[in-house]
C-alpha positions in Angstrom: 195.0 95.7 -31.3 191.7 96.7 -32.8 191.4 100.3 -34.0 190.9 102.9 -31.2 187.3 103.8 -30.6 186.1 107.4 -30.1 186.3 107.2 -26.3 189.9 106.0 -26.4 190.8 108.7 -28.8 189.3 111.3 -26.5 191.4 110.1 -23.6 194.5 110.1 -25.9 193.8 113.7 -26.8 194.7 114.6 -23.2 197.8 112.4 -23.0 201.4 113.7 -22.7 203.8 112.9 -25.5 201.1 111.6 -27.9 202.4 109.9 -31.0 200.7 108.4 -34.0 201.0 104.9 -32.6 200.0 105.8 -29.0 197.3 103.6 -27.4 196.0 103.2 -23.9 197.8 100.4 -22.1 194.4 99.1 -20.8 193.7 98.1 -24.4 196.6 95.7 -24.7 196.0 91.9 -24.4 199.2 90.4 -23.1 200.1 87.0 -24.5 202.9 84.6 -23.9 205.4 86.3 -26.2 208.0 88.7 -25.0 206.8 92.2 -24.4 208.6 95.5 -24.2 206.9 98.5 -22.6 208.4 102.0 -23.0 207.4 104.6 -20.5 208.6 108.1 -21.5 211.0 109.6 -19.0 208.9 112.8 -18.5 205.9 110.7 -17.3 207.7 108.6 -14.7 206.7 110.8 -11.8 203.3 111.9 -13.2 201.3 109.4 -11.1 203.0 110.6 -7.9 202.7 114.3 -8.9 199.2 114.4 -10.4 196.4 115.4 -8.1 194.2 112.4 -7.1 
């Protein structure tokens, strides 16, 4: 991935469980190689629980 731009970093500032290597998944370009995606356990229900 290219370096995160300022807008992505602003979004990441509001993310749960932010780590140094955290990135927005929409920035990933999936190729033909194997891919492992790790979703933190504490965020599994966030989409269902967060107000829309």
